[in-house]
PyMOL Python script that loads the backbone (N, CA, C, O; Angstrom):
from pymol import cmd

cmd.read_pdbstr("""\
ATOM      1  N   UNK A   1      10.475  -4.976 -37.130  1.00  0.00           N
ATOM      2  CA  UNK A   1      11.979  -5.779 -36.827  1.00  0.00           C
ATOM      3  C   UNK A   1      12.798  -5.076 -35.339  1.00  0.00           C
ATOM      4  O   UNK A   1      12.561  -3.975 -34.841  1.00  0.00           O
ATOM      5  N   UNK A   2      13.831  -6.143 -34.850  1.00  0.00           N
ATOM      6  CA  UNK A   2      14.319  -5.518 -33.699  1.00  0.00           C
ATOM      7  C   UNK A   2      15.822  -5.040 -34.103  1.00  0.00           C
ATOM      8  O   UNK A   2      16.354  -5.315 -35.179  1.00  0.00           O
ATOM      9  N   UNK A   3      16.420  -4.275 -33.054  1.00  0.00           N
ATOM     10  CA  UNK A   3      17.734  -3.980 -33.315  1.00  0.00           C
ATOM     11  C   UNK A   3      18.590  -4.988 -33.223  1.00  0.00           C
ATOM     12  O   UNK A   3      18.486  -5.753 -32.265  1.00  0.00           O
ATOM     13  N   UNK A   4      19.489  -5.162 -34.093  1.00  0.00           N
ATOM     14  CA  UNK A   4      20.725  -6.137 -33.693  1.00  0.00           C
ATOM     15  C   UNK A   4      21.616  -5.776 -33.733  1.00  0.00           C
ATOM     16  O   UNK A   4      21.659  -4.551 -33.845  1.00  0.00           O
ATOM     17  N   UNK A   5      22.815  -6.445 -33.681  1.00  0.00           N
ATOM     18  CA  UNK A   5      23.963  -5.820 -33.520  1.00  0.00           C
ATOM     19  C   UNK A   5      25.097  -7.241 -34.495  1.00  0.00           C
ATOM     20  O   UNK A   5      26.036  -7.787 -33.916  1.00  0.00           O
ATOM     21  N   UNK A   6      24.801  -7.495 -35.612  1.00  0.00           N
ATOM     22  CA  UNK A   6      25.459  -8.496 -35.989  1.00  0.00           C
ATOM     23  C   UNK A   6      26.758  -8.114 -36.388  1.00  0.00           C
ATOM     24  O   UNK A   6      27.457  -9.063 -36.745  1.00  0.00           O
ATOM     25  N   UNK A   7      27.358  -6.844 -36.436  1.00  0.00           N
ATOM     26  CA  UNK A   7      28.752  -6.459 -36.466  1.00  0.00           C
ATOM     27  C   UNK A   7      29.407  -5.947 -35.465  1.00  0.00           C
ATOM     28  O   UNK A   7      29.347  -4.741 -35.225  1.00  0.00           O
ATOM     29  N   UNK A   8      30.010  -6.655 -34.856  1.00  0.00           N
ATOM     30  CA  UNK A   8      30.611  -6.260 -33.334  1.00  0.00           C
ATOM     31  C   UNK A   8      32.003  -5.462 -33.435  1.00  0.00           C
ATOM     32  O   UNK A   8      32.772  -5.170 -32.520  1.00  0.00           O
ATOM     33  N   UNK A   9      32.117  -5.162 -34.971  1.00  0.00           N
ATOM     34  CA  UNK A   9      33.182  -3.830 -35.046  1.00  0.00           C
ATOM     35  C   UNK A   9      32.788  -2.774 -34.431  1.00  0.00           C
ATOM     36  O   UNK A   9      31.568  -2.629 -34.353  1.00  0.00           O
ATOM     37  N   UNK A  10      33.693  -1.704 -33.802  1.00  0.00           N
ATOM     38  CA  UNK A  10      33.782  -0.631 -33.206  1.00  0.00           C
ATOM     39  C   UNK A  10      34.861  -0.002 -33.339  1.00  0.00           C
ATOM     40  O   UNK A  10      35.809  -0.725 -33.643  1.00  0.00           O
ATOM     41  N   UNK A  11      35.116   1.241 -33.208  1.00  0.00           N
ATOM     42  CA  UNK A  11      36.292   2.320 -33.375  1.00  0.00           C
ATOM     43  C   UNK A  11      36.125   3.313 -32.000  1.00  0.00           C
ATOM     44  O   UNK A  11      35.096   3.579 -31.380  1.00  0.00           O
ATOM     45  N   UNK A  12      37.442   3.734 -31.772  1.00  0.00           N
ATOM     46  CA  UNK A  12      37.461   4.691 -30.676  1.00  0.00           C
ATOM     47  C   UNK A  12      37.555   6.401 -31.519  1.00  0.00           C
ATOM     48  O   UNK A  12      38.306   6.652 -32.462  1.00  0.00           O
ATOM     49  N   UNK A  13      36.791   7.180 -31.007  1.00  0.00           N
ATOM     50  CA  UNK A  13      36.895   8.468 -31.918  1.00  0.00           C
ATOM     51  C   UNK A  13      38.006   9.483 -30.768  1.00  0.00           C
ATOM     52  O   UNK A  13      37.610   9.997 -29.722  1.00  0.00           O
ATOM     53  N   UNK A  14      38.911   9.536 -31.117  1.00  0.00           N
ATOM     54  CA  UNK A  14      39.599  10.447 -29.830  1.00  0.00           C
ATOM     55  C   UNK A  14      39.024  12.017 -29.695  1.00  0.00           C
ATOM     56  O   UNK A  14      38.837  12.650 -28.655  1.00  0.00           O
ATOM     57  N   UNK A  15      38.844  12.363 -30.825  1.00  0.00           N
ATOM     58  CA  UNK A  15      38.292  13.736 -30.669  1.00  0.00           C
ATOM     59  C   UNK A  15      37.164  13.883 -30.141  1.00  0.00           C
ATOM     60  O   UNK A  15      36.986  14.956 -29.565  1.00  0.00           O
ATOM     61  N   UNK A  16      36.215  13.039 -30.149  1.00  0.00           N
ATOM     62  CA  UNK A  16      35.181  13.218 -29.364  1.00  0.00           C
ATOM     63  C   UNK A  16      34.753  12.281 -28.101  1.00  0.00           C
ATOM     64  O   UNK A  16      33.729  12.108 -27.440  1.00  0.00           O
ATOM     65  N   UNK A  17      36.060  11.775 -28.117  1.00  0.00           N
ATOM     66  CA  UNK A  17      36.578  10.601 -26.744  1.00  0.00           C
ATOM     67  C   UNK A  17      35.128   9.829 -26.678  1.00  0.00           C
ATOM     68  O   UNK A  17      34.413  10.090 -25.711  1.00  0.00           O
ATOM     69  N   UNK A  18      34.666   8.899 -27.653  1.00  0.00           N
ATOM     70  CA  UNK A  18      33.380   8.072 -27.983  1.00  0.00           C
ATOM     71  C   UNK A  18      33.729   6.893 -28.654  1.00  0.00           C
ATOM     72  O   UNK A  18      34.692   6.976 -29.416  1.00  0.00           O
ATOM     73  N   UNK A  19      33.192   5.873 -28.548  1.00  0.00           N
ATOM     74  CA  UNK A  19      33.424   4.655 -29.085  1.00  0.00           C
ATOM     75  C   UNK A  19      31.948   4.643 -29.693  1.00  0.00           C
ATOM     76  O   UNK A  19      30.818   4.819 -29.236  1.00  0.00           O
ATOM     77  N   UNK A  20      32.526   4.336 -31.009  1.00  0.00           N
ATOM     78  CA  UNK A  20      31.547   4.247 -32.052  1.00  0.00           C
ATOM     79  C   UNK A  20      31.453   2.930 -32.482  1.00  0.00           C
ATOM     80  O   UNK A  20      32.383   2.127 -32.556  1.00  0.00           O
ATOM     81  N   UNK A  21      29.719   2.659 -32.899  1.00  0.00           N
ATOM     82  CA  UNK A  21      29.468   1.354 -33.082  1.00  0.00           C
ATOM     83  C   UNK A  21      27.880   1.320 -33.936  1.00  0.00           C
ATOM     84  O   UNK A  21      27.060   2.232 -33.833  1.00  0.00           O
ATOM     85  N   UNK A  22      27.691   0.184 -34.700  1.00  0.00           N
ATOM     86  CA  UNK A  22      26.479   0.413 -35.378  1.00  0.00           C
ATOM     87  C   UNK A  22      25.658  -0.668 -34.976  1.00  0.00           C
ATOM     88  O   UNK A  22      26.101  -1.676 -34.427  1.00  0.00           O
ATOM     89  N   UNK A  23      24.232  -0.428 -35.296  1.00  0.00           N
ATOM     90  CA  UNK A  23      23.390  -1.509 -35.085  1.00  0.00           C
ATOM     91  C   UNK A  23      22.350  -1.487 -36.303  1.00  0.00           C
ATOM     92  O   UNK A  23      22.184  -0.533 -37.063  1.00  0.00           O
ATOM     93  N   UNK A  24      21.683  -2.709 -36.349  1.00  0.00           N
ATOM     94  CA  UNK A  24      20.871  -2.576 -37.428  1.00  0.00           C
ATOM     95  C   UNK A  24      19.350  -2.940 -37.349  1.00  0.00           C
ATOM     96  O   UNK A  24      19.108  -3.823 -36.526  1.00  0.00           O
ATOM     97  N   UNK A  25      18.185  -2.400 -38.092  1.00  0.00           N
ATOM     98  CA  UNK A  25      16.840  -2.463 -37.779  1.00  0.00           C
ATOM     99  C   UNK A  25      16.745  -2.838 -39.270  1.00  0.00           C
ATOM    100  O   UNK A  25      16.988  -2.055 -40.187  1.00  0.00           O
ATOM    101  N   UNK A  26      16.291  -4.378 -39.439  1.00  0.00           N
ATOM    102  CA  UNK A  26      16.354  -4.458 -40.990  1.00  0.00           C
ATOM    103  C   UNK A  26      17.245  -4.251 -41.745  1.00  0.00           C
ATOM    104  O   UNK A  26      18.434  -4.561 -41.664  1.00  0.00           O
ATOM    105  N   UNK A  27      16.591  -3.617 -42.652  1.00  0.00           N
ATOM    106  CA  UNK A  27      17.947  -2.841 -43.864  1.00  0.00           C
ATOM    107  C   UNK A  27      18.341  -1.474 -43.224  1.00  0.00           C
ATOM    108  O   UNK A  27      19.287  -0.968 -43.828  1.00  0.00           O
ATOM    109  N   UNK A  28      17.961  -0.850 -42.342  1.00  0.00           N
ATOM    110  CA  UNK A  28      18.657   0.472 -41.833  1.00  0.00           C
ATOM    111  C   UNK A  28      19.779   0.153 -40.708  1.00  0.00           C
ATOM    112  O   UNK A  28      19.819  -0.674 -39.796  1.00  0.00           O
ATOM    113  N   UNK A  29      20.724   1.213 -41.182  1.00  0.00           N
ATOM    114  CA  UNK A  29      21.761   1.222 -39.868  1.00  0.00           C
ATOM    115  C   UNK A  29      21.725   2.258 -39.283  1.00  0.00           C
ATOM    116  O   UNK A  29      21.589   3.348 -39.839  1.00  0.00           O
ATOM    117  N   UNK A  30      21.853   2.064 -37.950  1.00  0.00           N
ATOM    118  CA  UNK A  30      21.538   3.063 -36.948  1.00  0.00           C
ATOM    119  C   UNK A  30      22.961   3.109 -36.045  1.00  0.00           C
ATOM    120  O   UNK A  30      23.305   2.185 -35.307  1.00  0.00           O
ATOM    121  N   UNK A  31      23.686   4.290 -36.228  1.00  0.00           N
ATOM    122  CA  UNK A  31      24.862   4.785 -35.491  1.00  0.00           C
ATOM    123  C   UNK A  31      24.667   5.251 -34.136  1.00  0.00           C
ATOM    124  O   UNK A  31      23.753   5.983 -33.757  1.00  0.00           O
ATOM    125  N   UNK A  32      25.661   4.736 -33.394  1.00  0.00           N
ATOM    126  CA  UNK A  32      25.852   4.666 -31.697  1.00  0.00           C
ATOM    127  C   UNK A  32      27.198   5.060 -31.514  1.00  0.00           C
ATOM    128  O   UNK A  32      28.194   4.644 -32.106  1.00  0.00           O
ATOM    129  N   UNK A  33      27.096   6.013 -30.518  1.00  0.00           N
ATOM    130  CA  UNK A  33      28.346   6.394 -29.772  1.00  0.00           C
ATOM    131  C   UNK A  33      28.089   6.482 -28.571  1.00  0.00           C
ATOM    132  O   UNK A  33      27.122   7.069 -28.084  1.00  0.00           O
ATOM    133  N   UNK A  34      29.278   5.672 -27.773  1.00  0.00           N
ATOM    134  CA  UNK A  34      29.061   6.150 -26.226  1.00  0.00           C
ATOM    135  C   UNK A  34      30.635   6.205 -25.350  1.00  0.00           C
ATOM    136  O   UNK A  34      31.694   5.609 -25.154  1.00  0.00           O
ATOM    137  N   UNK A  35      29.754   7.529 -24.997  1.00  0.00           N
ATOM    138  CA  UNK A  35      30.956   8.160 -24.118  1.00  0.00           C
ATOM    139  C   UNK A  35      32.052   7.848 -23.457  1.00  0.00           C
ATOM    140  O   UNK A  35      31.822   7.055 -22.544  1.00  0.00           O
ATOM    141  N   UNK A  36      33.297   8.205 -23.577  1.00  0.00           N
ATOM    142  CA  UNK A  36      34.390   7.622 -22.722  1.00  0.00           C
ATOM    143  C   UNK A  36      33.745   7.653 -21.156  1.00  0.00           C
ATOM    144  O   UNK A  36      33.793   6.629 -20.474  1.00  0.00           O
ATOM    145  N   UNK A  37      33.236   8.696 -20.719  1.00  0.00           N
ATOM    146  CA  UNK A  37      32.912   8.796 -19.262  1.00  0.00           C
ATOM    147  C   UNK A  37      32.279   7.804 -19.104  1.00  0.00           C
ATOM    148  O   UNK A  37      32.837   7.082 -18.277  1.00  0.00           O
ATOM    149  N   UNK A  38      31.091   7.260 -19.605  1.00  0.00           N
ATOM    150  CA  UNK A  38      30.386   6.149 -19.551  1.00  0.00           C
ATOM    151  C   UNK A  38      31.107   4.831 -19.127  1.00  0.00           C
ATOM    152  O   UNK A  38      30.918   4.061 -18.185  1.00  0.00           O
ATOM    153  N   UNK A  39      31.973   4.844 -20.127  1.00  0.00           N
ATOM    154  CA  UNK A  39      32.900   3.578 -19.948  1.00  0.00           C
ATOM    155  C   UNK A  39      33.834   3.361 -18.762  1.00  0.00           C
ATOM    156  O   UNK A  39      34.419   2.343 -18.394  1.00  0.00           O
ATOM    157  N   UNK A  40      33.812   4.787 -18.191  1.00  0.00           N
ATOM    158  CA  UNK A  40      34.716   4.626 -16.996  1.00  0.00           C
ATOM    159  C   UNK A  40      33.574   4.345 -15.500  1.00  0.00           C
ATOM    160  O   UNK A  40      33.694   3.730 -14.440  1.00  0.00           O
ATOM    161  N   UNK A  41      32.611   5.077 -16.070  1.00  0.00           N
ATOM    162  CA  UNK A  41      31.631   4.626 -15.123  1.00  0.00           C
ATOM    163  C   UNK A  41      31.199   3.069 -14.829  1.00  0.00           C
ATOM    164  O   UNK A  41      30.930   2.568 -13.737  1.00  0.00           O
ATOM    165  N   UNK A  42      31.212   2.442 -16.148  1.00  0.00           N
ATOM    166  CA  UNK A  42      30.774   1.324 -15.932  1.00  0.00           C
ATOM    167  C   UNK A  42      31.729   0.360 -15.361  1.00  0.00           C
ATOM    168  O   UNK A  42      31.256  -0.545 -14.674  1.00  0.00           O
ATOM    169  N   UNK A  43      33.182   0.426 -15.568  1.00  0.00           N
ATOM    170  CA  UNK A  43      34.507  -0.194 -15.457  1.00  0.00           C
ATOM    171  C   UNK A  43      35.335   0.935 -14.536  1.00  0.00           C
ATOM    172  O   UNK A  43      36.056   1.665 -15.215  1.00  0.00           O
ATOM    173  N   UNK A  44      35.340   1.108 -13.553  1.00  0.00           N
ATOM    174  CA  UNK A  44      36.041   2.062 -13.010  1.00  0.00           C
ATOM    175  C   UNK A  44      37.690   1.881 -13.267  1.00  0.00           C
ATOM    176  O   UNK A  44      38.416   2.867 -13.142  1.00  0.00           O
ATOM    177  N   UNK A  45      38.136   0.835 -13.559  1.00  0.00           N
ATOM    178  CA  UNK A  45      39.234   0.218 -13.678  1.00  0.00           C
ATOM    179  C   UNK A  45      40.042   0.660 -15.138  1.00  0.00           C
ATOM    180  O   UNK A  45      41.244   0.505 -15.353  1.00  0.00           O
ATOM    181  N   UNK A  46      39.051   1.242 -16.052  1.00  0.00           N
ATOM    182  CA  UNK A  46      39.202   1.256 -17.229  1.00  0.00           C
ATOM    183  C   UNK A  46      40.517   2.347 -17.483  1.00  0.00           C
ATOM    184  O   UNK A  46      40.551   3.402 -16.849  1.00  0.00           O
ATOM    185  N   UNK A  47      41.638   1.971 -18.516  1.00  0.00           N
ATOM    186  CA  UNK A  47      42.657   3.013 -18.620  1.00  0.00           C
ATOM    187  C   UNK A  47      41.723   3.925 -19.654  1.00  0.00           C
ATOM    188  O   UNK A  47      40.758   3.704 -20.386  1.00  0.00           O
ATOM    189  N   UNK A  48      42.474   4.972 -19.337  1.00  0.00           N
ATOM    190  CA  UNK A  48      41.909   6.276 -20.161  1.00  0.00           C
ATOM    191  C   UNK A  48      42.645   6.766 -21.285  1.00  0.00           C
ATOM    192  O   UNK A  48      43.242   7.817 -21.516  1.00  0.00           O
ATOM    193  N   UNK A  49      42.373   5.405 -22.103  1.00  0.00           N
ATOM    194  CA  UNK A  49      43.293   5.837 -23.558  1.00  0.00           C
ATOM    195  C   UNK A  49      42.186   4.502 -24.670  1.00  0.00           C
ATOM    196  O   UNK A  49      41.261   3.722 -24.439  1.00  0.00           O
ATOM    197  N   UNK A  50      42.782   4.799 -25.538  1.00  0.00           N
ATOM    198  CA  UNK A  50      42.034   3.981 -26.690  1.00  0.00           C
ATOM    199  C   UNK A  50      42.135   2.670 -26.613  1.00  0.00           C
ATOM    200  O   UNK A  50      41.098   2.112 -26.970  1.00  0.00           O
ATOM    201  N   UNK A  51      42.950   1.990 -26.298  1.00  0.00           N
ATOM    202  CA  UNK A  51      42.850   0.513 -25.992  1.00  0.00           C
ATOM    203  C   UNK A  51      42.020   0.092 -24.459  1.00  0.00           C
ATOM    204  O   UNK A  51      41.365  -0.936 -24.288  1.00  0.00           O
ATOM    205  N   UNK A  52      42.178   0.837 -23.760  1.00  0.00           N
ATOM    206  CA  UNK A  52      41.133   0.649 -22.287  1.00  0.00           C
ATOM    207  C   UNK A  52      40.011   1.112 -22.458  1.00  0.00           C
ATOM    208  O   UNK A  52      39.139   0.703 -21.691  1.00  0.00           O
ATOM    209  N   UNK A  53      39.667   2.029 -23.416  1.00  0.00           N
ATOM    210  CA  UNK A  53      38.160   2.309 -23.671  1.00  0.00           C
ATOM    211  C   UNK A  53      37.733   0.973 -24.485  1.00  0.00           C
ATOM    212  O   UNK A  53      36.844   0.204 -24.120  1.00  0.00           O
ATOM    213  N   UNK A  54      38.581   0.823 -25.740  1.00  0.00           N
ATOM    214  CA  UNK A  54      37.781  -0.618 -26.709  1.00  0.00           C
ATOM    215  C   UNK A  54      37.772  -1.749 -25.636  1.00  0.00           C
ATOM    216  O   UNK A  54      36.780  -2.476 -25.586  1.00  0.00           O
ATOM    217  N   UNK A  55      38.782  -1.942 -24.796  1.00  0.00           N
ATOM    218  CA  UNK A  55      38.809  -3.406 -23.755  1.00  0.00           C
ATOM    219  C   UNK A  55      37.399  -3.043 -23.217  1.00  0.00           C
ATOM    220  O   UNK A  55      36.504  -3.848 -23.474  1.00  0.00           O
ATOM    221  N   UNK A  56      37.128  -2.075 -22.595  1.00  0.00           N
ATOM    222  CA  UNK A  56      35.988  -1.857 -21.464  1.00  0.00           C
ATOM    223  C   UNK A  56      34.781  -2.494 -22.281  1.00  0.00           C
ATOM    224  O   UNK A  56      34.107  -3.505 -22.085  1.00  0.00           O
ATOM    225  N   UNK A  57      34.762  -1.428 -23.362  1.00  0.00           N
ATOM    226  CA  UNK A  57      33.477  -1.579 -24.339  1.00  0.00           C
ATOM    227  C   UNK A  57      33.200  -3.373 -24.339  1.00  0.00           C
ATOM    228  O   UNK A  57      32.237  -3.940 -23.823  1.00  0.00           O
ATOM    229  N   UNK A  58      34.300  -3.993 -25.043  1.00  0.00           N
ATOM    230  CA  UNK A  58      34.295  -5.418 -25.284  1.00  0.00           C
ATOM    231  C   UNK A  58      33.931  -6.027 -23.974  1.00  0.00           C
ATOM    232  O   UNK A  58      33.255  -7.031 -24.198  1.00  0.00           O
ATOM    233  N   UNK A  59      34.088  -5.848 -22.810  1.00  0.00           N
ATOM    234  CA  UNK A  59      33.722  -6.521 -21.730  1.00  0.00           C
ATOM    235  C   UNK A  59      32.174  -5.972 -21.331  1.00  0.00           C
ATOM    236  O   UNK A  59      31.426  -6.863 -20.929  1.00  0.00           O
ATOM    237  N   UNK A  60      31.752  -4.957 -21.378  1.00  0.00           N
ATOM    238  CA  UNK A  60      30.804  -4.590 -21.260  1.00  0.00           C
ATOM    239  C   UNK A  60      29.616  -4.552 -22.519  1.00  0.00           C
ATOM    240  O   UNK A  60      28.494  -4.057 -22.416  1.00  0.00           O
ATOM    241  N   UNK A  61      30.132  -5.143 -23.588  1.00  0.00           N
ATOM    242  CA  UNK A  61      29.198  -5.023 -24.898  1.00  0.00           C
ATOM    243  C   UNK A  61      27.618  -5.418 -24.577  1.00  0.00           C
ATOM    244  O   UNK A  61      26.734  -4.668 -24.991  1.00  0.00           O
ATOM    245  N   UNK A  62      27.321  -6.490 -23.908  1.00  0.00           N
ATOM    246  CA  UNK A  62      25.881  -6.718 -23.657  1.00  0.00           C
ATOM    247  C   UNK A  62      25.330  -5.779 -23.078  1.00  0.00           C
ATOM    248  O   UNK A  62      24.577  -5.061 -23.736  1.00  0.00           O
ATOM    249  N   UNK A  63      25.493  -5.586 -22.041  1.00  0.00           N
ATOM    250  CA  UNK A  63      24.779  -3.952 -21.189  1.00  0.00           C
ATOM    251  C   UNK A  63      25.057  -3.279 -21.899  1.00  0.00           C
ATOM    252  O   UNK A  63      24.279  -2.453 -21.420  1.00  0.00           O
ATOM    253  N   UNK A  64      25.674  -2.526 -23.062  1.00  0.00           N
ATOM    254  CA  UNK A  64      25.587  -1.342 -23.807  1.00  0.00           C
ATOM    255  C   UNK A  64      24.717  -1.671 -25.092  1.00  0.00           C
ATOM    256  O   UNK A  64      24.170  -0.794 -25.760  1.00  0.00           O
ATOM    257  N   UNK A  65      24.657  -2.797 -25.319  1.00  0.00           N
ATOM    258  CA  UNK A  65      23.660  -3.136 -26.720  1.00  0.00           C
ATOM    259  C   UNK A  65      22.268  -2.910 -25.797  1.00  0.00           C
ATOM    260  O   UNK A  65      21.335  -2.232 -26.229  1.00  0.00           O
ATOM    261  N   UNK A  66      22.244  -3.470 -24.656  1.00  0.00           N
ATOM    262  CA  UNK A  66      20.683  -3.466 -24.101  1.00  0.00           C
ATOM    263  C   UNK A  66      20.492  -1.896 -23.854  1.00  0.00           C
ATOM    264  O   UNK A  66      19.321  -1.555 -24.023  1.00  0.00           O
ATOM    265  N   UNK A  67      21.159  -1.097 -23.576  1.00  0.00           N
ATOM    266  CA  UNK A  67      20.935   0.302 -23.402  1.00  0.00           C
ATOM    267  C   UNK A  67      20.616   0.935 -24.708  1.00  0.00           C
ATOM    268  O   UNK A  67      19.743   1.777 -24.918  1.00  0.00           O
ATOM    269  N   UNK A  68      21.708   0.245 -25.821  1.00  0.00           N
ATOM    270  CA  UNK A  68      21.122   0.914 -26.892  1.00  0.00           C
ATOM    271  C   UNK A  68      19.610   0.632 -27.740  1.00  0.00           C
ATOM    272  O   UNK A  68      18.907   1.324 -28.476  1.00  0.00           O
ATOM    273  N   UNK A  69      19.547  -0.546 -27.291  1.00  0.00           N
ATOM    274  CA  UNK A  69      18.285  -0.988 -27.576  1.00  0.00           C
ATOM    275  C   UNK A  69      17.272  -0.257 -27.121  1.00  0.00           C
ATOM    276  O   UNK A  69      16.353   0.128 -27.844  1.00  0.00           O
ATOM    277  N   UNK A  70      17.384   0.025 -25.690  1.00  0.00           N
ATOM    278  CA  UNK A  70      16.066   0.758 -25.026  1.00  0.00           C
ATOM    279  C   UNK A  70      15.903   2.097 -25.693  1.00  0.00           C
ATOM    280  O   UNK A  70      14.797   2.564 -25.962  1.00  0.00           O
ATOM    281  N   UNK A  71      17.245   2.802 -25.995  1.00  0.00           N
ATOM    282  CA  UNK A  71      17.086   4.197 -26.549  1.00  0.00           C
ATOM    283  C   UNK A  71      16.608   4.106 -27.899  1.00  0.00           C
ATOM    284  O   UNK A  71      15.951   5.066 -28.300  1.00  0.00           O
ATOM    285  N   UNK A  72      16.775   3.290 -28.561  1.00  0.00           N
ATOM    286  CA  UNK A  72      16.449   2.779 -30.021  1.00  0.00           C
ATOM    287  C   UNK A  72      14.616   2.922 -29.878  1.00  0.00           C
ATOM    288  O   UNK A  72      13.899   3.791 -30.373  1.00  0.00           O
ATOM    289  N   UNK A  73      14.255   1.830 -29.092  1.00  0.00           N
ATOM    290  CA  UNK A  73      12.885   1.563 -28.861  1.00  0.00           C
ATOM    291  C   UNK A  73      12.193   2.774 -28.562  1.00  0.00           C
ATOM    292  O   UNK A  73      11.148   2.939 -29.192  1.00  0.00           O
ATOM    293  N   UNK A  74      12.562   3.756 -27.662  1.00  0.00           N
ATOM    294  CA  UNK A  74      12.125   4.796 -27.240  1.00  0.00           C
ATOM    295  C   UNK A  74      11.907   6.161 -28.274  1.00  0.00           C
ATOM    296  O   UNK A  74      11.122   7.058 -27.967  1.00  0.00           O
ATOM    297  N   UNK A  75      12.688   6.184 -29.493  1.00  0.00           N
ATOM    298  CA  UNK A  75      12.489   7.163 -30.055  1.00  0.00           C
ATOM    299  C   UNK A  75      12.895   6.957 -31.753  1.00  0.00           C
ATOM    300  O   UNK A  75      12.875   7.912 -32.529  1.00  0.00           O
ATOM    301  N   UNK A  76      13.235   5.654 -32.146  1.00  0.00           N
ATOM    302  CA  UNK A  76      13.648   5.184 -33.691  1.00  0.00           C
ATOM    303  C   UNK A  76      14.286   6.342 -34.256  1.00  0.00           C
ATOM    304  O   UNK A  76      13.612   6.642 -35.242  1.00  0.00           O
ATOM    305  N   UNK A  77      15.189   7.098 -34.137  1.00  0.00           N
ATOM    306  CA  UNK A  77      16.229   8.041 -34.686  1.00  0.00           C
ATOM    307  C   UNK A  77      17.481   6.944 -35.189  1.00  0.00           C
ATOM    308  O   UNK A  77      17.900   5.859 -34.786  1.00  0.00           O
ATOM    309  N   UNK A  78      17.822   7.914 -36.335  1.00  0.00           N
ATOM    310  CA  UNK A  78      19.206   7.285 -36.913  1.00  0.00           C
ATOM    311  C   UNK A  78      20.434   7.265 -36.267  1.00  0.00           C
ATOM    312  O   UNK A  78      21.423   6.736 -36.774  1.00  0.00           O
ATOM    313  N   UNK A  79      20.437   7.824 -35.147  1.00  0.00           N
ATOM    314  CA  UNK A  79      21.898   7.946 -34.335  1.00  0.00           C
ATOM    315  C   UNK A  79      21.834   8.424 -33.063  1.00  0.00           C
ATOM    316  O   UNK A  79      21.036   9.326 -32.809  1.00  0.00           O
ATOM    317  N   UNK A  80      22.582   7.946 -32.171  1.00  0.00           N
ATOM    318  CA  UNK A  80      22.600   8.119 -30.915  1.00  0.00           C
ATOM    319  C   UNK A  80      24.048   8.430 -30.107  1.00  0.00           C
ATOM    320  O   UNK A  80      25.156   8.043 -30.478  1.00  0.00           O
ATOM    321  N   UNK A  81      23.813   9.059 -29.161  1.00  0.00           N
ATOM    322  CA  UNK A  81      25.015   9.077 -28.598  1.00  0.00           C
ATOM    323  C   UNK A  81      24.670   9.089 -26.786  1.00  0.00           C
ATOM    324  O   UNK A  81      24.160   9.950 -26.069  1.00  0.00           O
ATOM    325  N   UNK A  82      25.293   7.522 -26.454  1.00  0.00           N
ATOM    326  CA  UNK A  82      24.900   7.386 -24.512  1.00  0.00           C
ATOM    327  C   UNK A  82      25.583   7.770 -24.173  1.00  0.00           C
ATOM    328  O   UNK A  82      26.665   7.682 -24.754  1.00  0.00           O
ATOM    329  N   UNK A  83      25.437   8.574 -22.825  1.00  0.00           N
ATOM    330  CA  UNK A  83      26.088   8.892 -21.897  1.00  0.00           C
ATOM    331  C   UNK A  83      26.130   8.459 -20.437  1.00  0.00           C
ATOM    332  O   UNK A  83      25.183   7.784 -20.035  1.00  0.00           O
ATOM    333  N   UNK A  84      26.968   8.721 -19.723  1.00  0.00           N
ATOM    334  CA  UNK A  84      27.129   7.894 -18.272  1.00  0.00           C
ATOM    335  C   UNK A  84      25.326   8.274 -17.667  1.00  0.00           C
ATOM    336  O   UNK A  84      24.955   7.577 -16.723  1.00  0.00           O
ATOM    337  N   UNK A  85      24.607   9.021 -18.057  1.00  0.00           N
ATOM    338  CA  UNK A  85      23.142   9.009 -17.441  1.00  0.00           C
ATOM    339  C   UNK A  85      22.638   7.905 -17.978  1.00  0.00           C
ATOM    340  O   UNK A  85      21.616   7.541 -17.397  1.00  0.00           O
ATOM    341  N   UNK A  86      23.035   7.086 -19.062  1.00  0.00           N
ATOM    342  CA  UNK A  86      22.030   6.219 -19.433  1.00  0.00           C
ATOM    343  C   UNK A  86      22.149   4.856 -19.136  1.00  0.00           C
ATOM    344  O   UNK A  86      21.399   3.944 -19.484  1.00  0.00           O
ATOM    345  N   UNK A  87      23.458   4.795 -18.264  1.00  0.00           N
ATOM    346  CA  UNK A  87      23.735   3.811 -17.572  1.00  0.00           C
ATOM    347  C   UNK A  87      23.426   3.942 -15.985  1.00  0.00           C
ATOM    348  O   UNK A  87      24.012   4.702 -15.215  1.00  0.00           O
ATOM    349  N   UNK A  88      22.702   3.317 -15.759  1.00  0.00           N
ATOM    350  CA  UNK A  88      21.913   3.371 -14.235  1.00  0.00           C
ATOM    351  C   UNK A  88      22.406   2.065 -13.762  1.00  0.00           C
ATOM    352  O   UNK A  88      22.083   1.650 -12.649  1.00  0.00           O
TER     353      UNK A  88
END
""", "prot")
cmd.dss("prot")
cmd.show_as("cartoon", "prot")
cmd.util.cbc("prot")
cmd.orient("prot")
């Protein structure tokens, strides 16, 4: 199976300064989070608050899902933290 993102929900974790989302590989749920600094790198105009990060995530979701798929294809873990270094 391949990684899909049928549930487009995401949430902001203020303590960890990251946006959390999930993907699915068949019946397995894979947890992802993308660091706020990665959102700022991808979209420099991002407001440094929850609404800004979630809006930036929504606008860049295709690229984020592509990076998540690449990370998952390499190691097949159940949890990933994507950082600015993952977005080149």
